[in-house]
N, C-alpha and C positions, 0 to 999 in steps of 0.2 A: 786538024790535030785536036780539036776540042773533044772529040769522042774517043780518043785514044787514051789508054792508061799510061800513067807516068812511067812505069817500069818498061813498057813496050817502047815508048819513045826513046828513053835513055838507052835501052838495049840496042836500038838501031844505030845510035850515035856512039855509044860507049859499050861495046860488046863484052867487056870484062867487068861490068857492074855486078856486084855480088847480090845474090838472092837465093832463096831455097824454097820456102813453103808457099809463097804467093797468097797467104791468108792472114798475115799479120801476127803469127804466133811465135816464130823462131827468132826474129830480130837480126837475121843475117844482113838484111838490106838497110839497116840503120844508117841514116845520112844526116849530117849536120846541116841545120838550116841557118843561113846567114842573114836572110831578110824575108819578110812576108809572113802571112798567116797560114796556118795549116788546119785542115779538118782531119783530125786523127781518127782512124778507123781500126787501129791495131789493138792487140790484147797483150802487148809485151812491155811497152814503155810505161815508166812511172810518170806521175804528174810533173815531177821535177825535170825529167828527161824530155818531156813534151815541149818544154820551153825552148829547147835548142836542137832537138832531134826529131826526125820523122822516119817512119817505115815507108819506103817508096813503093812497096808492092801493093799497099791498100789505101794509104792516106792520100789526100788530095790538097791542092792549093785552096786556101780559104779566101782568096782574093784574085786580083788580076795579075799579080807578080809574085814569084817565089824564087829565091836565090838559094842554091844548094852548094855545099862544099863537095864537089866531085873530084 
């Protein structure tokens, strides 16, 4: 699972997860972060939003554990 993208893993388990561009531009896949650090790679979230939200199409966990509000 370490080489899989977050969106692909979630899509296998939660096929109704919303996404569109897969490039971090549209914000369709915005997901609330409950715990853990995030490496943000999107181009849509503001700095304030990055404290509690991530785009699951391009961003990654910034540590060993990431808890999302799915």
